[in-house]
C-alpha positions as CSV (number, residue, x, y, z in Angstrom):
1,M,114.1,101.1,104.6
2,R,110.9,102.0,106.5
3,F,110.0,105.6,107.5
4,F,107.7,107.1,110.1
5,I,106.6,110.7,109.7
6,D,106.2,112.7,113.0
7,E,103.1,114.8,113.6
8,D,104.6,118.2,113.1
9,L,105.6,117.4,109.5
10,S,103.3,117.0,106.5
11,P,101.8,113.6,106.2
12,R,102.3,114.0,102.4
13,L,106.0,113.2,103.0
14,A,104.9,109.6,103.1
15,E,103.9,110.0,99.5
16,E,107.5,111.0,98.6
17,C,108.7,107.8,100.3
18,H,106.1,105.6,98.6
19,Q,107.0,107.1,95.2
20,A,110.7,106.2,95.9
21,G,109.6,102.6,96.7
22,Y,109.9,102.9,100.5
23,D,107.4,101.9,103.1
24,A,106.2,104.9,105.1
25,S,103.5,105.7,107.6
26,T,102.6,108.7,109.6
27,V,101.5,109.5,113.1
28,R,98.0,110.3,111.6
29,D,97.9,107.1,109.7
30,R,98.5,105.1,112.9
31,G,96.1,107.0,115.1
32,M,98.9,108.4,117.2
33,L,98.3,112.1,117.1
34,R,98.3,112.3,120.9
35,A,101.3,110.0,121.4
36,N,104.2,111.3,123.3
37,D,107.8,111.2,122.0
38,R,108.6,108.0,123.9
39,E,105.7,106.2,122.3
40,V,106.7,107.3,118.9
41,S,110.3,106.4,119.5
42,A,109.2,103.0,120.8
43,L,107.2,102.3,117.7
44,C,110.1,103.2,115.5
45,F,112.4,100.8,117.4
46,E,109.8,98.0,117.4
47,E,109.1,98.3,113.6
48,D,112.6,99.2,112.6
49,R,111.5,102.6,111.2
50,V,113.6,105.7,110.5
51,L,111.9,108.6,112.2
52,V,111.4,111.7,110.1
53,T,110.9,114.7,112.5
54,N,111.6,118.3,113.1
55,N,112.2,117.6,116.8
56,S,115.8,116.8,116.9
57,K,116.6,117.6,120.5
58,D,114.0,115.2,122.2
59,F,114.5,112.4,119.8
60,L,118.3,112.5,119.8
61,A,118.1,112.2,123.6
62,L,115.7,109.2,123.4
63,A,117.9,107.5,120.7
64,R,121.0,108.0,122.9
65,R,119.3,106.3,125.8
66,E,118.1,103.3,123.7
67,G,121.3,102.6,121.8
68,L,121.3,101.6,118.2
69,H,118.4,103.2,116.4
70,P,117.0,102.5,112.9
71,G,117.7,106.2,112.1
72,L,116.6,109.8,112.3
73,V,116.0,112.3,109.6
74,F,115.6,115.9,110.7
75,L,113.6,118.3,108.5
76,P,112.8,121.9,109.3
77,L,109.3,123.1,109.1
78,G,108.5,124.8,105.8
79,T,106.0,125.0,103.1
80,Q,104.6,121.7,101.6
81,S,106.8,122.1,98.6
82,E,109.9,122.8,100.7
83,M,109.3,119.8,103.0
84,R,108.7,117.5,100.0
85,S,111.9,118.7,98.3
86,W,113.9,118.2,101.5
87,M,112.4,114.7,101.9
88,R,113.5,113.9,98.3
89,A,117.0,115.2,99.2
90,A,117.1,112.9,102.2
91,L,116.0,109.9,100.1
92,F,118.1,110.5,97.0
93,G,120.8,113.0,98.1
94,Y,119.4,115.7,95.9
95,P,116.1,117.8,95.8
């Protein structure tokens, strides 16, 4: 599984993915800080990446239009510690 961390979430979430043995990159890593939601969604489709975002409304709408999507993980905004714990829960099913 390959993950892509959206810009509103901590780029350190990619570290959680790496530690779990998954490929992950971030908007910042890819130089896409000014990319719009369609561009981010297109990259995830092209690279078969699961998008990790706090922006459920916009990305769900885009995914519905595109059809089968590699996946979406929705995390609320929180402290660094909270977001990392939530990412571990998404990866492993527990915090």
